[in-house]
GUSEGU-503134 format. One record per residue (C-alpha): residue number from 1; x, y, z. Coordinates in nm, 3 decimals, always signed. Layout:
BEGIN
<atom i="NUM" c1="X" c2="Y" c3="Z"/>
...
# end
This chain:
BEGIN
<atom i="1" c1="-12.596" c2="-14.220" c3="-2.095"/>
<atom i="2" c1="-12.277" c2="-14.047" c3="-1.952"/>
<atom i="3" c1="-12.359" c2="-13.793" c3="-2.216"/>
<atom i="4" c1="-12.699" c2="-13.709" c3="-2.051"/>
<atom i="5" c1="-12.550" c2="-13.724" c3="-1.721"/>
<atom i="6" c1="-12.319" c2="-13.466" c3="-1.813"/>
<atom i="7" c1="-12.554" c2="-13.209" c3="-1.987"/>
<atom i="8" c1="-12.758" c2="-13.296" c3="-1.641"/>
<atom i="9" c1="-12.478" c2="-13.181" c3="-1.446"/>
<atom i="10" c1="-12.374" c2="-12.891" c3="-1.622"/>
<atom i="11" c1="-12.705" c2="-12.760" c3="-1.607"/>
<atom i="12" c1="-12.741" c2="-12.768" c3="-1.222"/>
<atom i="13" c1="-12.433" c2="-12.623" c3="-1.172"/>
<atom i="14" c1="-12.525" c2="-12.292" c3="-1.424"/>
<atom i="15" c1="-12.890" c2="-12.281" c3="-1.229"/>
<atom i="16" c1="-12.756" c2="-12.307" c3="-0.888"/>
<atom i="17" c1="-12.609" c2="-12.008" c3="-0.756"/>
<atom i="18" c1="-12.286" c2="-11.939" c3="-0.678"/>
<atom i="19" c1="-12.143" c2="-11.956" c3="-0.333"/>
<atom i="20" c1="-11.928" c2="-11.682" c3="-0.332"/>
<atom i="21" c1="-12.199" c2="-11.457" c3="-0.477"/>
<atom i="22" c1="-12.414" c2="-11.354" c3="-0.178"/>
<atom i="23" c1="-12.048" c2="-11.287" c3="-0.045"/>
<atom i="24" c1="-11.970" c2="-11.080" c3="-0.353"/>
<atom i="25" c1="-12.295" c2="-10.914" c3="-0.319"/>
<atom i="26" c1="-12.217" c2="-10.791" c3="+0.006"/>
<atom i="27" c1="-11.929" c2="-10.661" c3="-0.046"/>
<atom i="28" c1="-12.046" c2="-10.463" c3="-0.350"/>
<atom i="29" c1="-12.343" c2="-10.333" c3="-0.125"/>
<atom i="30" c1="-12.031" c2="-10.261" c3="+0.162"/>
<atom i="31" c1="-11.802" c2="-10.078" c3="-0.075"/>
<atom i="32" c1="-12.072" c2="-9.817" c3="-0.256"/>
<atom i="33" c1="-12.102" c2="-9.572" c3="+0.001"/>
<atom i="34" c1="-11.685" c2="-9.577" c3="+0.063"/>
<atom i="35" c1="-11.648" c2="-9.514" c3="-0.346"/>
<atom i="36" c1="-11.908" c2="-9.215" c3="-0.297"/>
<atom i="37" c1="-11.689" c2="-9.045" c3="+0.018"/>
<atom i="38" c1="-11.396" c2="-9.095" c3="-0.193"/>
<atom i="39" c1="-11.556" c2="-8.950" c3="-0.526"/>
<atom i="40" c1="-11.663" c2="-8.658" c3="-0.282"/>
<atom i="41" c1="-11.338" c2="-8.580" c3="-0.122"/>
<atom i="42" c1="-11.155" c2="-8.612" c3="-0.455"/>
<atom i="43" c1="-11.454" c2="-8.376" c3="-0.598"/>
<atom i="44" c1="-11.369" c2="-8.118" c3="-0.341"/>
<atom i="45" c1="-10.993" c2="-8.130" c3="-0.336"/>
<atom i="46" c1="-11.041" c2="-8.077" c3="-0.710"/>
<atom i="47" c1="-11.268" c2="-7.762" c3="-0.643"/>
<atom i="48" c1="-11.003" c2="-7.619" c3="-0.382"/>
<atom i="49" c1="-10.779" c2="-7.675" c3="-0.651"/>
<atom i="50" c1="-10.942" c2="-7.469" c3="-0.868"/>
<atom i="51" c1="-11.029" c2="-7.138" c3="-0.661"/>
<atom i="52" c1="-10.644" c2="-7.165" c3="-0.595"/>
<atom i="53" c1="-10.540" c2="-7.177" c3="-0.957"/>
<atom i="54" c1="-10.791" c2="-6.965" c3="-1.101"/>
<atom i="55" c1="-10.904" c2="-7.236" c3="-1.315"/>
<atom i="56" c1="-11.287" c2="-7.183" c3="-1.448"/>
<atom i="57" c1="-11.330" c2="-6.869" c3="-1.351"/>
<atom i="58" c1="-11.373" c2="-6.612" c3="-1.621"/>
<atom i="59" c1="-11.092" c2="-6.600" c3="-1.875"/>
<atom i="60" c1="-10.957" c2="-6.211" c3="-1.909"/>
<atom i="61" c1="-10.954" c2="-6.113" c3="-2.259"/>
<atom i="62" c1="-10.663" c2="-5.958" c3="-2.413"/>
<atom i="63" c1="-10.554" c2="-5.614" c3="-2.330"/>
<atom i="64" c1="-10.738" c2="-5.384" c3="-2.632"/>
<atom i="65" c1="-10.422" c2="-5.100" c3="-2.680"/>
<atom i="66" c1="-10.572" c2="-4.745" c3="-2.654"/>
<atom i="67" c1="-10.578" c2="-4.622" c3="-3.002"/>
<atom i="68" c1="-10.719" c2="-4.229" c3="-2.935"/>
<atom i="69" c1="-10.367" c2="-4.101" c3="-2.981"/>
<atom i="70" c1="-10.544" c2="-3.779" c3="-3.064"/>
<atom i="71" c1="-10.481" c2="-3.609" c3="-2.679"/>
<atom i="72" c1="-10.208" c2="-3.726" c3="-2.631"/>
<atom i="73" c1="-10.052" c2="-3.612" c3="-2.975"/>
<atom i="74" c1="-10.194" c2="-3.278" c3="-2.914"/>
<atom i="75" c1="-10.022" c2="-3.231" c3="-2.564"/>
<atom i="76" c1="-9.664" c2="-3.370" c3="-2.696"/>
<atom i="77" c1="-9.701" c2="-3.127" c3="-3.004"/>
<atom i="78" c1="-9.854" c2="-2.835" c3="-2.743"/>
<atom i="79" c1="-9.501" c2="-2.926" c3="-2.554"/>
<atom i="80" c1="-9.290" c2="-2.917" c3="-2.876"/>
<atom i="81" c1="-9.439" c2="-2.621" c3="-3.001"/>
<atom i="82" c1="-9.402" c2="-2.410" c3="-2.666"/>
<atom i="83" c1="-9.058" c2="-2.549" c3="-2.614"/>
<atom i="84" c1="-8.963" c2="-2.428" c3="-3.024"/>
<atom i="85" c1="-9.131" c2="-2.051" c3="-2.933"/>
<atom i="86" c1="-8.937" c2="-2.017" c3="-2.606"/>
<atom i="87" c1="-8.644" c2="-2.092" c3="-2.814"/>
<atom i="88" c1="-8.654" c2="-1.911" c3="-3.110"/>
<atom i="89" c1="-8.767" c2="-1.627" c3="-2.837"/>
<atom i="90" c1="-8.476" c2="-1.684" c3="-2.665"/>
<atom i="91" c1="-8.294" c2="-1.681" c3="-3.004"/>
<atom i="92" c1="-8.463" c2="-1.303" c3="-3.049"/>
<atom i="93" c1="-8.348" c2="-1.207" c3="-2.759"/>
<atom i="94" c1="-7.982" c2="-1.256" c3="-2.807"/>
<atom i="95" c1="-7.978" c2="-1.141" c3="-3.161"/>
<atom i="96" c1="-8.131" c2="-0.782" c3="-3.041"/>
<atom i="97" c1="-7.874" c2="-0.787" c3="-2.793"/>
<atom i="98" c1="-7.722" c2="-0.509" c3="-2.784"/>
<atom i="99" c1="-7.315" c2="-0.595" c3="-2.866"/>
<atom i="100" c1="-7.202" c2="-0.285" c3="-2.662"/>
<atom i="101" c1="-7.382" c2="-0.440" c3="-2.310"/>
<atom i="102" c1="-7.130" c2="-0.718" c3="-2.221"/>
<atom i="103" c1="-6.833" c2="-0.493" c3="-2.334"/>
<atom i="104" c1="-6.978" c2="-0.204" c3="-2.103"/>
<atom i="105" c1="-7.049" c2="-0.475" c3="-1.816"/>
<atom i="106" c1="-6.701" c2="-0.524" c3="-1.875"/>
<atom i="107" c1="-6.589" c2="-0.174" c3="-1.855"/>
<atom i="108" c1="-6.827" c2="-0.146" c3="-1.537"/>
<atom i="109" c1="-6.625" c2="-0.489" c3="-1.339"/>
<atom i="110" c1="-6.309" c2="-0.330" c3="-1.451"/>
<atom i="111" c1="-6.404" c2="+0.017" c3="-1.309"/>
<atom i="112" c1="-6.436" c2="-0.166" c3="-0.939"/>
<atom i="113" c1="-6.808" c2="-0.165" c3="-1.032"/>
<atom i="114" c1="-6.849" c2="+0.206" c3="-0.936"/>
<atom i="115" c1="-6.921" c2="+0.325" c3="-1.312"/>
<atom i="116" c1="-6.791" c2="+0.648" c3="-1.418"/>
<atom i="117" c1="-6.615" c2="+0.884" c3="-1.189"/>
<atom i="118" c1="-6.761" c2="+1.206" c3="-1.128"/>
<atom i="119" c1="-6.629" c2="+1.470" c3="-1.399"/>
<atom i="120" c1="-6.975" c2="+1.696" c3="-1.413"/>
<atom i="121" c1="-7.151" c2="+1.897" c3="-1.171"/>
<atom i="122" c1="-7.553" c2="+1.896" c3="-1.231"/>
<atom i="123" c1="-7.612" c2="+2.212" c3="-1.447"/>
<atom i="124" c1="-7.217" c2="+2.286" c3="-1.439"/>
<atom i="125" c1="-7.130" c2="+2.506" c3="-1.781"/>
<atom i="126" c1="-6.833" c2="+2.397" c3="-1.952"/>
<atom i="127" c1="-6.613" c2="+2.674" c3="-2.043"/>
<atom i="128" c1="-6.671" c2="+2.680" c3="-2.466"/>
<atom i="129" c1="-6.271" c2="+2.664" c3="-2.490"/>
<atom i="130" c1="-6.271" c2="+2.305" c3="-2.387"/>
<atom i="131" c1="-6.556" c2="+2.192" c3="-2.546"/>
<atom i="132" c1="-6.409" c2="+2.331" c3="-2.878"/>
<atom i="133" c1="-6.082" c2="+2.193" c3="-2.769"/>
<atom i="134" c1="-6.152" c2="+1.841" c3="-2.711"/>
<atom i="135" c1="-6.376" c2="+1.767" c3="-3.038"/>
<atom i="136" c1="-6.242" c2="+1.491" c3="-3.218"/>
<atom i="137" c1="-5.963" c2="+1.429" c3="-2.943"/>
<atom i="138" c1="-5.854" c2="+1.071" c3="-2.891"/>
<atom i="139" c1="-5.557" c2="+0.987" c3="-2.639"/>
<atom i="140" c1="-5.400" c2="+0.672" c3="-2.806"/>
<atom i="141" c1="-5.317" c2="+0.328" c3="-2.614"/>
<atom i="142" c1="-5.428" c2="+0.024" c3="-2.612"/>
<atom i="143" c1="-5.779" c2="+0.151" c3="-2.635"/>
<atom i="144" c1="-5.810" c2="+0.475" c3="-2.847"/>
<atom i="145" c1="-6.077" c2="+0.696" c3="-2.613"/>
<atom i="146" c1="-6.201" c2="+1.029" c3="-2.641"/>
<atom i="147" c1="-6.137" c2="+1.309" c3="-2.402"/>
<atom i="148" c1="-6.412" c2="+1.426" c3="-2.178"/>
<atom i="149" c1="-6.455" c2="+1.784" c3="-2.047"/>
<atom i="150" c1="-6.452" c2="+1.816" c3="-1.648"/>
<atom i="151" c1="-6.640" c2="+2.101" c3="-1.415"/>
<atom i="152" c1="-6.640" c2="+2.047" c3="-1.088"/>
<atom i="153" c1="-6.668" c2="+2.296" c3="-0.773"/>
<atom i="154" c1="-6.381" c2="+2.296" c3="-0.528"/>
<atom i="155" c1="-6.443" c2="+2.171" c3="-0.188"/>
<atom i="156" c1="-6.320" c2="+2.381" c3="+0.115"/>
<atom i="157" c1="-6.162" c2="+2.774" c3="+0.089"/>
<atom i="158" c1="-5.901" c2="+2.699" c3="-0.095"/>
<atom i="159" c1="-5.858" c2="+2.776" c3="-0.453"/>
<atom i="160" c1="-5.553" c2="+2.596" c3="-0.533"/>
<atom i="161" c1="-5.502" c2="+2.229" c3="-0.713"/>
<atom i="162" c1="-5.648" c2="+1.985" c3="-0.478"/>
<atom i="163" c1="-5.381" c2="+1.654" c3="-0.324"/>
<atom i="164" c1="-5.459" c2="+1.333" c3="-0.387"/>
<atom i="165" c1="-5.672" c2="+1.271" c3="-0.070"/>
<atom i="166" c1="-5.898" c2="+1.574" c3="-0.191"/>
<atom i="167" c1="-5.884" c2="+1.477" c3="-0.546"/>
<atom i="168" c1="-6.031" c2="+1.127" c3="-0.513"/>
<atom i="169" c1="-6.309" c2="+1.231" c3="-0.274"/>
<atom i="170" c1="-6.348" c2="+1.522" c3="-0.571"/>
<atom i="171" c1="-6.458" c2="+1.267" c3="-0.808"/>
<atom i="172" c1="-6.618" c2="+0.982" c3="-0.591"/>
<atom i="173" c1="-6.421" c2="+0.733" c3="-0.638"/>
<atom i="174" c1="-6.588" c2="+0.428" c3="-0.504"/>
<atom i="175" c1="-6.320" c2="+0.322" c3="-0.376"/>
<atom i="176" c1="-6.023" c2="+0.577" c3="-0.251"/>
<atom i="177" c1="-5.812" c2="+0.298" c3="-0.118"/>
<atom i="178" c1="-5.743" c2="+0.150" c3="-0.445"/>
<atom i="179" c1="-5.747" c2="+0.486" c3="-0.661"/>
<atom i="180" c1="-5.362" c2="+0.508" c3="-0.649"/>
<atom i="181" c1="-5.395" c2="+0.891" c3="-0.740"/>
<atom i="182" c1="-5.074" c2="+0.984" c3="-0.857"/>
<atom i="183" c1="-5.017" c2="+1.356" c3="-0.981"/>
<atom i="184" c1="-4.767" c2="+1.428" c3="-1.264"/>
<atom i="185" c1="-4.646" c2="+1.698" c3="-1.461"/>
<atom i="186" c1="-4.809" c2="+1.798" c3="-1.809"/>
<atom i="187" c1="-4.428" c2="+1.706" c3="-1.973"/>
<atom i="188" c1="-4.416" c2="+1.380" c3="-1.804"/>
<atom i="189" c1="-4.749" c2="+1.288" c3="-1.951"/>
<atom i="190" c1="-4.682" c2="+1.439" c3="-2.276"/>
<atom i="191" c1="-4.334" c2="+1.352" c3="-2.344"/>
<atom i="192" c1="-4.383" c2="+1.421" c3="-2.687"/>
<atom i="193" c1="-4.636" c2="+1.719" c3="-2.736"/>
<atom i="194" c1="-4.894" c2="+1.499" c3="-2.894"/>
<atom i="195" c1="-5.163" c2="+1.664" c3="-2.730"/>
<atom i="196" c1="-5.018" c2="+2.003" c3="-2.707"/>
<atom i="197" c1="-5.383" c2="+2.164" c3="-2.834"/>
<atom i="198" c1="-5.566" c2="+1.971" c3="-2.545"/>
<atom i="199" c1="-5.312" c2="+2.116" c3="-2.275"/>
<atom i="200" c1="-5.327" c2="+2.454" c3="-2.450"/>
<atom i="201" c1="-5.711" c2="+2.449" c3="-2.417"/>
<atom i="202" c1="-5.718" c2="+2.389" c3="-2.044"/>
<atom i="203" c1="-5.462" c2="+2.638" c3="-1.947"/>
<atom i="204" c1="-5.680" c2="+2.884" c3="-2.197"/>
<atom i="205" c1="-5.982" c2="+2.769" c3="-1.951"/>
<atom i="206" c1="-5.785" c2="+2.828" c3="-1.633"/>
<atom i="207" c1="-5.689" c2="+3.171" c3="-1.758"/>
<atom i="208" c1="-5.295" c2="+3.084" c3="-1.760"/>
<atom i="209" c1="-5.343" c2="+2.873" c3="-1.461"/>
<atom i="210" c1="-5.095" c2="+2.609" c3="-1.382"/>
<atom i="211" c1="-5.193" c2="+2.281" c3="-1.566"/>
<atom i="212" c1="-5.201" c2="+1.951" c3="-1.355"/>
<atom i="213" c1="-5.179" c2="+1.573" c3="-1.449"/>
<atom i="214" c1="-5.376" c2="+1.335" c3="-1.209"/>
<atom i="215" c1="-5.349" c2="+0.943" c3="-1.281"/>
<atom i="216" c1="-5.597" c2="+0.759" c3="-1.141"/>
<atom i="217" c1="-5.608" c2="+0.360" c3="-1.179"/>
<atom i="218" c1="-5.948" c2="+0.178" c3="-1.260"/>
<atom i="219" c1="-5.820" c2="-0.171" c3="-1.242"/>
<atom i="220" c1="-5.613" c2="-0.380" c3="-1.381"/>
<atom i="221" c1="-5.427" c2="-0.181" c3="-1.721"/>
<atom i="222" c1="-5.684" c2="+0.082" c3="-1.732"/>
<atom i="223" c1="-5.625" c2="+0.421" c3="-1.612"/>
<atom i="224" c1="-5.786" c2="+0.791" c3="-1.649"/>
<atom i="225" c1="-5.574" c2="+1.061" c3="-1.687"/>
<atom i="226" c1="-5.709" c2="+1.377" c3="-1.580"/>
<atom i="227" c1="-5.562" c2="+1.722" c3="-1.689"/>
<atom i="228" c1="-5.702" c2="+1.992" c3="-1.499"/>
<atom i="229" c1="-5.651" c2="+2.373" c3="-1.389"/>
<atom i="230" c1="-5.830" c2="+2.575" c3="-1.161"/>
<atom i="231" c1="-6.069" c2="+2.858" c3="-1.249"/>
<atom i="232" c1="-6.332" c2="+3.080" c3="-1.048"/>
<atom i="233" c1="-6.315" c2="+2.807" c3="-0.752"/>
<atom i="234" c1="-6.387" c2="+2.519" c3="-1.003"/>
<atom i="235" c1="-6.182" c2="+2.234" c3="-1.138"/>
<atom i="236" c1="-6.192" c2="+2.260" c3="-1.527"/>
<atom i="237" c1="-5.989" c2="+2.076" c3="-1.791"/>
<atom i="238" c1="-6.020" c2="+1.729" c3="-1.926"/>
<atom i="239" c1="-5.990" c2="+1.367" c3="-1.870"/>
<atom i="240" c1="-5.946" c2="+1.045" c3="-2.094"/>
<atom i="241" c1="-5.949" c2="+0.686" c3="-2.036"/>
<atom i="242" c1="-5.633" c2="+0.458" c3="-2.091"/>
<atom i="243" c1="-5.561" c2="+0.114" c3="-2.138"/>
<atom i="244" c1="-5.149" c2="+0.030" c3="-2.068"/>
<atom i="245" c1="-5.099" c2="-0.339" c3="-2.124"/>
# end
């Protein structure tokens, strides 16, 4: 009997609704909107974070290198070739350059930049005795130089040998004040008689007249010696460059 009663009580307790069931049901019903709102907020924040981080957007693919180097190589090759051509042309220009050009330029600079002094008038006829007398004749100094004929018409009424000032104007020196013209005797210039043939040719061109030597500075150790005389209103003779270090 006790056993039957216990079973009945157990059955009743199972079939009877729990006292907490209504409250639990009401709590679940009450919490559902709140949970949904929370989920919406979390979802919104997740979307915002996704947009900020760039997650979820299209993922850029790996950069593909440009394998078309034809145009680049062509430009570089043309550039290299052009540089090579320029260097080659520069080499040819230097190879074909006159080796005396530098010496001539240096000579002109040493002469005060004025080049050659005037030794011949335009159309002047040089006495034949001078041409023959100085042929293959050289003045020996630090640089052996050939003798050059001189034939200049004298200015003014006088027919005598000019003084220093008149001479420097006659030869058209670019810097008369720096010419440093000196008048010398033949014996002083050629004390050894080494250039007697040259002096004799000048004297013959002047028909036995006096022969004078003019020393003209040309810059540094360079000087010119003018061995001249007067004939028919002209200054005739020879000149030569000397380097006296």
